[in-house]
PDB file as gemmi writes it, atoms N, CA and C in Angstrom:
CRYST1    1.000    1.000    1.000  90.00  90.00  90.00 P 1                      
ATOM      1  N   UNK A   1      -9.512   4.365 -26.320  1.00  0.00           N  
ATOM      2  CA  UNK A   1      -8.150   4.198 -25.666  1.00  0.00           C  
ATOM      3  C   UNK A   1      -8.404   3.342 -24.504  1.00  0.00           C  
ATOM      4  N   UNK A   2      -7.886   2.124 -24.238  1.00  0.00           N  
ATOM      5  CA  UNK A   2      -8.011   1.350 -23.019  1.00  0.00           C  
ATOM      6  C   UNK A   2      -7.593   2.109 -21.783  1.00  0.00           C  
ATOM      7  N   UNK A   3      -8.463   1.827 -20.705  1.00  0.00           N  
ATOM      8  CA  UNK A   3      -8.128   2.386 -19.397  1.00  0.00           C  
ATOM      9  C   UNK A   3      -6.761   1.798 -18.925  1.00  0.00           C  
ATOM     10  N   UNK A   4      -5.971   2.659 -18.169  1.00  0.00           N  
ATOM     11  CA  UNK A   4      -4.745   2.233 -17.584  1.00  0.00           C  
ATOM     12  C   UNK A   4      -5.035   1.115 -16.612  1.00  0.00           C  
ATOM     13  N   UNK A   5      -4.075   0.117 -16.454  1.00  0.00           N  
ATOM     14  CA  UNK A   5      -4.336  -0.995 -15.628  1.00  0.00           C  
ATOM     15  C   UNK A   5      -3.982  -0.415 -14.185  1.00  0.00           C  
ATOM     16  N   UNK A   6      -4.781  -1.055 -13.240  1.00  0.00           N  
ATOM     17  CA  UNK A   6      -4.598  -0.675 -11.894  1.00  0.00           C  
ATOM     18  C   UNK A   6      -4.325  -1.921 -11.006  1.00  0.00           C  
ATOM     19  N   UNK A   7      -3.261  -1.998 -10.209  1.00  0.00           N  
ATOM     20  CA  UNK A   7      -2.917  -3.114  -9.338  1.00  0.00           C  
ATOM     21  C   UNK A   7      -3.119  -2.912  -7.868  1.00  0.00           C  
ATOM     22  N   UNK A   8      -3.523  -3.718  -7.183  1.00  0.00           N  
ATOM     23  CA  UNK A   8      -3.453  -3.702  -5.591  1.00  0.00           C  
ATOM     24  C   UNK A   8      -2.346  -4.600  -5.286  1.00  0.00           C  
ATOM     25  N   UNK A   9      -1.394  -4.001  -4.715  1.00  0.00           N  
ATOM     26  CA  UNK A   9      -0.160  -4.938  -4.130  1.00  0.00           C  
ATOM     27  C   UNK A   9      -0.172  -4.966  -2.785  1.00  0.00           C  
ATOM     28  N   UNK A  10      -0.119  -6.107  -2.087  1.00  0.00           N  
ATOM     29  CA  UNK A  10      -0.122  -6.396  -0.731  1.00  0.00           C  
ATOM     30  C   UNK A  10       1.272  -7.000  -0.385  1.00  0.00           C  
ATOM     31  N   UNK A  11       2.057  -6.467   0.560  1.00  0.00           N  
ATOM     32  CA  UNK A  11       3.228  -6.852   0.891  1.00  0.00           C  
ATOM     33  C   UNK A  11       3.696  -6.769   2.375  1.00  0.00           C  
ATOM     34  N   UNK A  12       4.492  -7.439   2.782  1.00  0.00           N  
ATOM     35  CA  UNK A  12       4.801  -7.422   4.352  1.00  0.00           C  
ATOM     36  C   UNK A  12       6.195  -6.637   4.561  1.00  0.00           C  
ATOM     37  N   UNK A  13       6.162  -5.897   5.568  1.00  0.00           N  
ATOM     38  CA  UNK A  13       7.322  -4.995   5.850  1.00  0.00           C  
ATOM     39  C   UNK A  13       7.250  -4.802   7.411  1.00  0.00           C  
ATOM     40  N   UNK A  14       8.420  -5.256   7.997  1.00  0.00           N  
ATOM     41  CA  UNK A  14       8.534  -4.963   9.379  1.00  0.00           C  
ATOM     42  C   UNK A  14       7.390  -5.171  10.304  1.00  0.00           C  
ATOM     43  N   UNK A  15       6.911  -6.593  10.075  1.00  0.00           N  
ATOM     44  CA  UNK A  15       5.734  -6.878  10.902  1.00  0.00           C  
ATOM     45  C   UNK A  15       4.348  -6.302  10.598  1.00  0.00           C  
ATOM     46  N   UNK A  16       4.383  -5.635   9.433  1.00  0.00           N  
ATOM     47  CA  UNK A  16       3.103  -5.068   8.947  1.00  0.00           C  
ATOM     48  C   UNK A  16       2.690  -5.410   7.585  1.00  0.00           C  
ATOM     49  N   UNK A  17       1.438  -5.359   7.345  1.00  0.00           N  
ATOM     50  CA  UNK A  17       0.873  -5.894   5.927  1.00  0.00           C  
ATOM     51  C   UNK A  17       0.537  -4.498   5.344  1.00  0.00           C  
ATOM     52  N   UNK A  18       1.149  -4.214   4.215  1.00  0.00           N  
ATOM     53  CA  UNK A  18       0.800  -2.807   3.547  1.00  0.00           C  
ATOM     54  C   UNK A  18      -0.081  -3.277   2.382  1.00  0.00           C  
ATOM     55  N   UNK A  19      -1.033  -2.357   2.044  1.00  0.00           N  
ATOM     56  CA  UNK A  19      -1.730  -2.584   0.717  1.00  0.00           C  
ATOM     57  C   UNK A  19      -1.747  -1.206   0.090  1.00  0.00           C  
ATOM     58  N   UNK A  20      -1.184  -1.254  -1.009  1.00  0.00           N  
ATOM     59  CA  UNK A  20      -1.016  -0.057  -1.937  1.00  0.00           C  
ATOM     60  C   UNK A  20      -1.586  -0.328  -3.267  1.00  0.00           C  
ATOM     61  N   UNK A  21      -1.967   0.832  -4.178  1.00  0.00           N  
ATOM     62  CA  UNK A  21      -2.346   0.742  -5.414  1.00  0.00           C  
ATOM     63  C   UNK A  21      -1.229   1.340  -6.261  1.00  0.00           C  
ATOM     64  N   UNK A  22      -1.061   0.688  -7.577  1.00  0.00           N  
ATOM     65  CA  UNK A  22      -0.100   1.136  -8.394  1.00  0.00           C  
ATOM     66  C   UNK A  22      -0.467   0.964  -9.924  1.00  0.00           C  
ATOM     67  N   UNK A  23       0.042   1.536 -10.857  1.00  0.00           N  
ATOM     68  CA  UNK A  23      -0.145   1.470 -12.279  1.00  0.00           C  
ATOM     69  C   UNK A  23       0.783   0.569 -12.977  1.00  0.00           C  
ATOM     70  N   UNK A  24       2.042   0.334 -12.236  1.00  0.00           N  
ATOM     71  CA  UNK A  24       3.072  -0.559 -12.965  1.00  0.00           C  
ATOM     72  C   UNK A  24       3.569  -1.546 -11.980  1.00  0.00           C  
ATOM     73  N   UNK A  25       3.522  -2.858 -12.373  1.00  0.00           N  
ATOM     74  CA  UNK A  25       4.082  -3.982 -11.674  1.00  0.00           C  
ATOM     75  C   UNK A  25       4.787  -4.800 -12.612  1.00  0.00           C  
ATOM     76  N   UNK A  26       6.100  -5.226 -12.411  1.00  0.00           N  
ATOM     77  CA  UNK A  26       6.870  -5.926 -13.318  1.00  0.00           C  
ATOM     78  C   UNK A  26       7.853  -6.660 -12.432  1.00  0.00           C  
ATOM     79  N   UNK A  27       8.643  -7.681 -13.077  1.00  0.00           N  
ATOM     80  CA  UNK A  27       9.886  -8.190 -12.572  1.00  0.00           C  
ATOM     81  C   UNK A  27      10.843  -7.143 -12.653  1.00  0.00           C  
ATOM     82  N   UNK A  28      11.660  -6.964 -11.531  1.00  0.00           N  
ATOM     83  CA  UNK A  28      12.774  -5.990 -11.367  1.00  0.00           C  
ATOM     84  C   UNK A  28      13.791  -6.368 -12.073  1.00  0.00           C  
ATOM     85  N   UNK A  29      14.649  -5.500 -12.623  1.00  0.00           N  
ATOM     86  CA  UNK A  29      16.039  -5.863 -13.076  1.00  0.00           C  
ATOM     87  C   UNK A  29      16.994  -6.331 -11.970  1.00  0.00           C  
ATOM     88  N   UNK A  30      16.548  -6.007 -10.673  1.00  0.00           N  
ATOM     89  CA  UNK A  30      17.362  -6.573  -9.619  1.00  0.00           C  
ATOM     90  C   UNK A  30      16.795  -7.992  -9.345  1.00  0.00           C  
ATOM     91  N   UNK A  31      17.656  -8.851  -9.380  1.00  0.00           N  
ATOM     92  CA  UNK A  31      17.360 -10.378  -9.098  1.00  0.00           C  
ATOM     93  C   UNK A  31      16.567 -10.573  -7.878  1.00  0.00           C  
ATOM     94  N   UNK A  32      15.484 -11.266  -7.902  1.00  0.00           N  
ATOM     95  CA  UNK A  32      14.721 -11.605  -6.775  1.00  0.00           C  
ATOM     96  C   UNK A  32      13.728 -10.468  -6.184  1.00  0.00           C  
ATOM     97  N   UNK A  33      13.624  -9.447  -7.050  1.00  0.00           N  
ATOM     98  CA  UNK A  33      12.694  -8.344  -6.437  1.00  0.00           C  
ATOM     99  C   UNK A  33      11.525  -8.150  -7.630  1.00  0.00           C  
ATOM    100  N   UNK A  34      10.389  -7.678  -7.166  1.00  0.00           N  
ATOM    101  CA  UNK A  34       9.333  -7.230  -7.846  1.00  0.00           C  
ATOM    102  C   UNK A  34       9.227  -5.654  -7.891  1.00  0.00           C  
ATOM    103  N   UNK A  35       9.086  -5.136  -9.079  1.00  0.00           N  
ATOM    104  CA  UNK A  35       9.125  -3.717  -9.364  1.00  0.00           C  
ATOM    105  C   UNK A  35       7.544  -3.195  -9.275  1.00  0.00           C  
ATOM    106  N   UNK A  36       7.393  -2.211  -8.473  1.00  0.00           N  
ATOM    107  CA  UNK A  36       6.169  -1.457  -8.324  1.00  0.00           C  
ATOM    108  C   UNK A  36       6.318  -0.024  -8.571  1.00  0.00           C  
ATOM    109  N   UNK A  37       5.610   0.480  -9.496  1.00  0.00           N  
ATOM    110  CA  UNK A  37       5.825   1.969  -9.780  1.00  0.00           C  
ATOM    111  C   UNK A  37       4.472   2.700  -9.937  1.00  0.00           C  
ATOM    112  N   UNK A  38       4.617   4.000 -10.045  1.00  0.00           N  
ATOM    113  CA  UNK A  38       3.483   4.765 -10.198  1.00  0.00           C  
ATOM    114  C   UNK A  38       2.299   4.628  -9.275  1.00  0.00           C  
ATOM    115  N   UNK A  39       2.738   4.764  -8.014  1.00  0.00           N  
ATOM    116  CA  UNK A  39       1.726   4.597  -6.799  1.00  0.00           C  
ATOM    117  C   UNK A  39       0.591   5.565  -6.927  1.00  0.00           C  
ATOM    118  N   UNK A  40      -0.595   5.096  -6.554  1.00  0.00           N  
ATOM    119  CA  UNK A  40      -1.805   5.836  -6.820  1.00  0.00           C  
ATOM    120  C   UNK A  40      -2.367   6.360  -5.326  1.00  0.00           C  
ATOM    121  N   UNK A  41      -2.440   7.651  -5.088  1.00  0.00           N  
ATOM    122  CA  UNK A  41      -3.046   8.020  -3.881  1.00  0.00           C  
ATOM    123  C   UNK A  41      -4.150   9.012  -4.404  1.00  0.00           C  
ATOM    124  N   UNK A  42      -5.078   9.219  -3.369  1.00  0.00           N  
ATOM    125  CA  UNK A  42      -6.131  10.232  -3.673  1.00  0.00           C  
ATOM    126  C   UNK A  42      -5.536  11.578  -3.562  1.00  0.00           C  
ATOM    127  N   UNK A  43      -5.997  12.559  -4.239  1.00  0.00           N  
ATOM    128  CA  UNK A  43      -5.255  13.935  -4.135  1.00  0.00           C  
ATOM    129  C   UNK A  43      -5.471  14.444  -2.810  1.00  0.00           C  
ATOM    130  N   UNK A  44      -4.591  14.967  -2.193  1.00  0.00           N  
ATOM    131  CA  UNK A  44      -4.641  15.500  -0.859  1.00  0.00           C  
ATOM    132  C   UNK A  44      -5.860  16.496  -0.547  1.00  0.00           C  
ATOM    133  N   UNK A  45      -6.600  16.265   0.388  1.00  0.00           N  
ATOM    134  CA  UNK A  45      -7.661  17.267   0.577  1.00  0.00           C  
ATOM    135  C   UNK A  45      -8.892  17.047  -0.391  1.00  0.00           C  
ATOM    136  N   UNK A  46      -9.034  15.812  -0.952  1.00  0.00           N  
ATOM    137  CA  UNK A  46     -10.160  15.580  -1.922  1.00  0.00           C  
ATOM    138  C   UNK A  46     -11.432  15.274  -1.388  1.00  0.00           C  
ATOM    139  N   UNK A  47     -11.379  14.905  -0.011  1.00  0.00           N  
ATOM    140  CA  UNK A  47     -12.589  14.418   0.667  1.00  0.00           C  
ATOM    141  C   UNK A  47     -12.808  15.197   1.995  1.00  0.00           C  
ATOM    142  N   UNK A  48     -13.994  15.050   2.427  1.00  0.00           N  
ATOM    143  CA  UNK A  48     -14.285  15.738   3.922  1.00  0.00           C  
ATOM    144  C   UNK A  48     -13.471  14.855   5.136  1.00  0.00           C  
ATOM    145  N   UNK A  49     -13.430  13.459   4.872  1.00  0.00           N  
ATOM    146  CA  UNK A  49     -12.719  12.746   5.939  1.00  0.00           C  
ATOM    147  C   UNK A  49     -11.250  12.497   5.514  1.00  0.00           C  
ATOM    148  N   UNK A  50     -10.398  12.541   6.382  1.00  0.00           N  
ATOM    149  CA  UNK A  50      -8.996  12.203   6.232  1.00  0.00           C  
ATOM    150  C   UNK A  50      -8.884  10.682   6.851  1.00  0.00           C  
ATOM    151  N   UNK A  51      -8.300   9.865   5.994  1.00  0.00           N  
ATOM    152  CA  UNK A  51      -7.915   8.615   6.213  1.00  0.00           C  
ATOM    153  C   UNK A  51      -6.535   8.538   6.944  1.00  0.00           C  
ATOM    154  N   UNK A  52      -6.333   8.343   8.105  1.00  0.00           N  
ATOM    155  CA  UNK A  52      -4.950   8.468   8.798  1.00  0.00           C  
ATOM    156  C   UNK A  52      -4.063   7.384   8.123  1.00  0.00           C  
ATOM    157  N   UNK A  53      -4.548   6.196   7.659  1.00  0.00           N  
ATOM    158  CA  UNK A  53      -3.623   5.261   7.109  1.00  0.00           C  
ATOM    159  C   UNK A  53      -3.114   5.569   5.624  1.00  0.00           C  
ATOM    160  N   UNK A  54      -4.001   6.281   5.047  1.00  0.00           N  
ATOM    161  CA  UNK A  54      -3.468   6.912   3.546  1.00  0.00           C  
ATOM    162  C   UNK A  54      -2.611   8.024   3.802  1.00  0.00           C  
ATOM    163  N   UNK A  55      -2.784   8.923   4.771  1.00  0.00           N  
ATOM    164  CA  UNK A  55      -1.939  10.065   5.013  1.00  0.00           C  
ATOM    165  C   UNK A  55      -0.523   9.507   5.334  1.00  0.00           C  
ATOM    166  N   UNK A  56      -0.619   8.520   6.209  1.00  0.00           N  
ATOM    167  CA  UNK A  56       0.778   7.888   6.526  1.00  0.00           C  
ATOM    168  C   UNK A  56       1.472   7.179   5.496  1.00  0.00           C  
ATOM    169  N   UNK A  57       0.829   6.668   4.549  1.00  0.00           N  
ATOM    170  CA  UNK A  57       1.378   5.882   3.504  1.00  0.00           C  
ATOM    171  C   UNK A  57       1.887   7.028   2.425  1.00  0.00           C  
ATOM    172  N   UNK A  58       0.943   7.983   2.263  1.00  0.00           N  
ATOM    173  CA  UNK A  58       1.273   9.094   1.323  1.00  0.00           C  
ATOM    174  C   UNK A  58       2.693   9.718   1.882  1.00  0.00           C  
ATOM    175  N   UNK A  59       2.819   9.994   3.155  1.00  0.00           N  
ATOM    176  CA  UNK A  59       4.117  10.677   3.629  1.00  0.00           C  
ATOM    177  C   UNK A  59       5.256   9.706   3.596  1.00  0.00           C  
ATOM    178  N   UNK A  60       5.074   8.286   3.687  1.00  0.00           N  
ATOM    179  CA  UNK A  60       6.162   7.322   3.674  1.00  0.00           C  
ATOM    180  C   UNK A  60       6.650   7.087   2.404  1.00  0.00           C  
ATOM    181  N   UNK A  61       5.802   7.263   1.355  1.00  0.00           N  
ATOM    182  CA  UNK A  61       6.200   6.873  -0.022  1.00  0.00           C  
ATOM    183  C   UNK A  61       6.145   8.167  -0.979  1.00  0.00           C  
ATOM    184  N   UNK A  62       6.297   9.335  -0.286  1.00  0.00           N  
ATOM    185  CA  UNK A  62       6.029  10.640  -1.152  1.00  0.00           C  
ATOM    186  C   UNK A  62       7.029  10.802  -2.168  1.00  0.00           C  
ATOM    187  N   UNK A  63       8.343  10.512  -1.989  1.00  0.00           N  
ATOM    188  CA  UNK A  63       9.304  10.629  -3.010  1.00  0.00           C  
ATOM    189  C   UNK A  63       9.684   9.391  -3.753  1.00  0.00           C  
ATOM    190  N   UNK A  64       9.058   8.421  -3.507  1.00  0.00           N  
ATOM    191  CA  UNK A  64       9.236   7.097  -4.060  1.00  0.00           C  
ATOM    192  C   UNK A  64       8.660   7.055  -5.591  1.00  0.00           C  
ATOM    193  N   UNK A  65       9.799   6.847  -6.618  1.00  0.00           N  
ATOM    194  CA  UNK A  65       9.431   6.600  -7.972  1.00  0.00           C  
ATOM    195  C   UNK A  65       9.023   5.042  -8.159  1.00  0.00           C  
ATOM    196  N   UNK A  66       9.886   4.340  -7.695  1.00  0.00           N  
ATOM    197  CA  UNK A  66       9.850   2.730  -8.008  1.00  0.00           C  
ATOM    198  C   UNK A  66      10.049   2.121  -6.617  1.00  0.00           C  
ATOM    199  N   UNK A  67       9.271   1.028  -6.194  1.00  0.00           N  
ATOM    200  CA  UNK A  67       9.633   0.218  -5.127  1.00  0.00           C  
ATOM    201  C   UNK A  67      10.046  -1.006  -5.669  1.00  0.00           C  
ATOM    202  N   UNK A  68      11.139  -1.523  -5.057  1.00  0.00           N  
ATOM    203  CA  UNK A  68      11.666  -2.838  -5.494  1.00  0.00           C  
ATOM    204  C   UNK A  68      11.475  -3.820  -4.232  1.00  0.00           C  
ATOM    205  N   UNK A  69      10.415  -4.645  -4.176  1.00  0.00           N  
ATOM    206  CA  UNK A  69      10.121  -5.468  -3.164  1.00  0.00           C  
ATOM    207  C   UNK A  69      10.615  -6.776  -3.279  1.00  0.00           C  
ATOM    208  N   UNK A  70      11.136  -7.362  -2.163  1.00  0.00           N  
ATOM    209  CA  UNK A  70      11.829  -8.751  -2.337  1.00  0.00           C  
ATOM    210  C   UNK A  70      10.581  -9.646  -2.552  1.00  0.00           C  
ATOM    211  N   UNK A  71      10.741 -10.574  -3.587  1.00  0.00           N  
ATOM    212  CA  UNK A  71       9.546 -11.531  -3.840  1.00  0.00           C  
ATOM    213  C   UNK A  71       8.972 -12.185  -2.638  1.00  0.00           C  
ATOM    214  N   UNK A  72       9.880 -12.562  -1.633  1.00  0.00           N  
ATOM    215  CA  UNK A  72       9.329 -13.215  -0.496  1.00  0.00           C  
ATOM    216  C   UNK A  72       8.279 -12.333   0.303  1.00  0.00           C  
ATOM    217  N   UNK A  73       8.448 -11.093   0.148  1.00  0.00           N  
ATOM    218  CA  UNK A  73       7.590 -10.169   1.034  1.00  0.00           C  
ATOM    219  C   UNK A  73       6.265  -9.865   0.261  1.00  0.00           C  
ATOM    220  N   UNK A  74       6.101 -10.040  -0.986  1.00  0.00           N  
ATOM    221  CA  UNK A  74       4.918  -9.886  -1.739  1.00  0.00           C  
ATOM    222  C   UNK A  74       3.885 -11.014  -1.410  1.00  0.00           C  
ATOM    223  N   UNK A  75       2.761 -10.492  -0.843  1.00  0.00           N  
ATOM    224  CA  UNK A  75       1.698 -11.567  -0.474  1.00  0.00           C  
ATOM    225  C   UNK A  75       0.768 -11.833  -1.783  1.00  0.00           C  
ATOM    226  N   UNK A  76       0.368 -10.634  -2.334  1.00  0.00           N  
ATOM    227  CA  UNK A  76      -0.452 -10.865  -3.574  1.00  0.00           C  
ATOM    228  C   UNK A  76      -0.384  -9.562  -4.445  1.00  0.00           C  
ATOM    229  N   UNK A  77      -0.750  -9.755  -5.660  1.00  0.00           N  
ATOM    230  CA  UNK A  77      -0.839  -8.724  -6.663  1.00  0.00           C  
ATOM    231  C   UNK A  77      -2.136  -8.854  -7.259  1.00  0.00           C  
ATOM    232  N   UNK A  78      -3.211  -7.914  -7.182  1.00  0.00           N  
ATOM    233  CA  UNK A  78      -4.389  -8.162  -7.901  1.00  0.00           C  
ATOM    234  C   UNK A  78      -4.587  -7.045  -8.996  1.00  0.00           C  
ATOM    235  N   UNK A  79      -5.029  -7.386 -10.086  1.00  0.00           N  
ATOM    236  CA  UNK A  79      -5.642  -6.323 -11.021  1.00  0.00           C  
ATOM    237  C   UNK A  79      -6.931  -5.959 -10.835  1.00  0.00           C  
ATOM    238  N   UNK A  80      -7.137  -4.760 -10.506  1.00  0.00           N  
ATOM    239  CA  UNK A  80      -8.581  -4.267 -10.082  1.00  0.00           C  
ATOM    240  C   UNK A  80      -9.164  -3.240 -10.876  1.00  0.00           C  
ATOM    241  N   UNK A  81     -10.415  -3.052 -10.749  1.00  0.00           N  
ATOM    242  CA  UNK A  81     -11.213  -2.129 -11.745  1.00  0.00           C  
ATOM    243  C   UNK A  81     -11.056  -0.757 -11.061  1.00  0.00           C  
ATOM    244  N   UNK A  82     -11.071  -0.619  -9.677  1.00  0.00           N  
ATOM    245  CA  UNK A  82     -11.023   0.739  -9.036  1.00  0.00           C  
ATOM    246  C   UNK A  82     -10.223   0.770  -7.724  1.00  0.00           C  
ATOM    247  N   UNK A  83      -9.883   1.768  -7.306  1.00  0.00           N  
ATOM    248  CA  UNK A  83      -8.916   1.930  -6.137  1.00  0.00           C  
ATOM    249  C   UNK A  83      -9.935   1.803  -4.945  1.00  0.00           C  
ATOM    250  N   UNK A  84      -9.467   1.292  -3.898  1.00  0.00           N  
ATOM    251  CA  UNK A  84     -10.209   1.172  -2.661  1.00  0.00           C  
ATOM    252  C   UNK A  84      -9.396   1.873  -1.567  1.00  0.00           C  
ATOM    253  N   UNK A  85      -9.708   1.622  -0.302  1.00  0.00           N  
ATOM    254  CA  UNK A  85      -8.966   2.153   0.727  1.00  0.00           C  
ATOM    255  C   UNK A  85      -7.627   1.529   0.937  1.00  0.00           C  
ATOM    256  N   UNK A  86      -6.630   2.341   1.228  1.00  0.00           N  
ATOM    257  CA  UNK A  86      -5.307   1.815   1.521  1.00  0.00           C  
ATOM    258  C   UNK A  86      -5.248   1.421   2.961  1.00  0.00           C  
ATOM    259  N   UNK A  87      -4.376   0.518   3.352  1.00  0.00           N  
ATOM    260  CA  UNK A  87      -4.337   0.069   4.650  1.00  0.00           C  
ATOM    261  C   UNK A  87      -3.060  -0.407   5.004  1.00  0.00           C  
ATOM    262  N   UNK A  88      -2.728  -0.320   6.411  1.00  0.00           N  
ATOM    263  CA  UNK A  88      -1.567  -0.999   7.051  1.00  0.00           C  
ATOM    264  C   UNK A  88      -2.193  -1.930   8.127  1.00  0.00           C  
ATOM    265  N   UNK A  89      -1.880  -3.123   8.026  1.00  0.00           N  
ATOM    266  CA  UNK A  89      -2.528  -4.192   9.054  1.00  0.00           C  
ATOM    267  C   UNK A  89      -1.385  -4.800   9.700  1.00  0.00           C  
ATOM    268  N   UNK A  90      -1.628  -5.290  10.867  1.00  0.00           N  
ATOM    269  CA  UNK A  90      -0.794  -6.157  11.600  1.00  0.00           C  
ATOM    270  C   UNK A  90      -0.682  -7.470  10.919  1.00  0.00           C  
ATOM    271  N   UNK A  91       0.597  -7.821  10.610  1.00  0.00           N  
ATOM    272  CA  UNK A  91       0.802  -9.042   9.801  1.00  0.00           C  
ATOM    273  C   UNK A  91       0.334 -10.327  10.560  1.00  0.00           C  
ATOM    274  N   UNK A  92       0.239 -10.277  11.958  1.00  0.00           N  
ATOM    275  CA  UNK A  92       0.016 -11.399  12.745  1.00  0.00           C  
ATOM    276  C   UNK A  92      -1.598 -11.647  12.658  1.00  0.00           C  
ATOM    277  N   UNK A  93      -2.452 -10.686  13.082  1.00  0.00           N  
ATOM    278  CA  UNK A  93      -3.864 -10.960  13.109  1.00  0.00           C  
ATOM    279  C   UNK A  93      -4.750 -10.125  11.937  1.00  0.00           C  
ATOM    280  N   UNK A  94      -4.081  -9.454  11.185  1.00  0.00           N  
ATOM    281  CA  UNK A  94      -4.750  -8.716  10.064  1.00  0.00           C  
ATOM    282  C   UNK A  94      -5.539  -7.546  10.550  1.00  0.00           C  
ATOM    283  N   UNK A  95      -5.539  -7.160  11.844  1.00  0.00           N  
ATOM    284  CA  UNK A  95      -6.209  -5.963  12.344  1.00  0.00           C  
ATOM    285  C   UNK A  95      -5.550  -4.634  11.710  1.00  0.00           C  
ATOM    286  N   UNK A  96      -6.503  -3.732  11.278  1.00  0.00           N  
ATOM    287  CA  UNK A  96      -6.016  -2.409  10.792  1.00  0.00           C  
ATOM    288  C   UNK A  96      -5.118  -1.700  11.856  1.00  0.00           C  
ATOM    289  N   UNK A  97      -4.155  -1.132  11.438  1.00  0.00           N  
ATOM    290  CA  UNK A  97      -3.255  -0.395  12.425  1.00  0.00           C  
ATOM    291  C   UNK A  97      -3.505   1.146  12.308  1.00  0.00           C  
ATOM    292  N   UNK A  98      -3.937   1.784  13.369  1.00  0.00           N  
ATOM    293  CA  UNK A  98      -4.184   3.172  13.373  1.00  0.00           C  
ATOM    294  C   UNK A  98      -2.814   3.871  13.788  1.00  0.00           C  
ATOM    295  N   UNK A  99      -2.484   4.845  13.108  1.00  0.00           N  
ATOM    296  CA  UNK A  99      -1.148   5.510  13.337  1.00  0.00           C  
ATOM    297  C   UNK A  99      -1.101   6.468  14.555  1.00  0.00           C  
ATOM    298  N   UNK A 100      -2.183   6.598  15.325  1.00  0.00           N  
ATOM    299  CA  UNK A 100      -2.160   7.333  16.397  1.00  0.00           C  
ATOM    300  C   UNK A 100      -2.545   6.432  17.642  1.00  0.00           C  
ATOM    301  N   UNK A 101      -2.128   6.852  19.041  1.00  0.00           N  
ATOM    302  CA  UNK A 101      -2.397   5.898  20.173  1.00  0.00           C  
ATOM    303  C   UNK A 101      -3.794   5.852  20.374  1.00  0.00           C  
ATOM    304  N   UNK A 102      -4.342   4.691  20.855  1.00  0.00           N  
ATOM    305  CA  UNK A 102      -5.634   4.578  21.279  1.00  0.00           C  
ATOM    306  C   UNK A 102      -5.701   4.221  22.830  1.00  0.00           C  
ATOM    307  N   UNK A 103      -6.800   4.676  23.565  1.00  0.00           N  
ATOM    308  CA  UNK A 103      -6.661   4.354  24.846  1.00  0.00           C  
ATOM    309  C   UNK A 103      -6.659   2.924  25.162  1.00  0.00           C  
ATOM    310  N   UNK A 104      -6.149   2.269  26.152  1.00  0.00           N  
ATOM    311  CA  UNK A 104      -6.108   0.883  26.489  1.00  0.00           C  
ATOM    312  C   UNK A 104      -7.478   0.286  26.664  1.00  0.00           C  
ATOM    313  N   UNK A 105      -7.681  -0.962  26.232  1.00  0.00           N  
ATOM    314  CA  UNK A 105      -8.930  -1.606  26.356  1.00  0.00           C  
ATOM    315  C   UNK A 105      -9.083  -2.006  27.727  1.00  0.00           C  
ATOM    316  N   UNK A 106     -10.386  -1.878  28.388  1.00  0.00           N  
ATOM    317  CA  UNK A 106     -10.586  -2.242  29.725  1.00  0.00           C  
ATOM    318  C   UNK A 106     -10.548  -3.822  29.812  1.00  0.00           C  
ATOM    319  N   UNK A 107     -10.081  -4.247  30.996  1.00  0.00           N  
ATOM    320  CA  UNK A 107     -10.019  -5.769  31.144  1.00  0.00           C  
ATOM    321  C   UNK A 107     -11.186  -6.213  31.868  1.00  0.00           C  
TER     322      UNK A 107                                                      
END                                                                             
């Protein structure tokens, strides 16, 4: 039996660049949208380290069955072999965003 396909979906939302993994990507029945379903997250508590970005994404999309993303917001869709780390990045400079405050940088 062939392995299920896995897609890495990168899209823009509110000035941030989200990277999610999903098993289903297709044209949405809603005109101008891309359908992304069966989101893939690591099981909660599966490792010793907790990734705050993954926890934030898991909470944000906890009850989501299917995302209908506007085509203009989709940056890229990649078919990948295995899941990597999830991320939320600043859309302007691509830096990873941490969901908790950090001390200000010295000048």
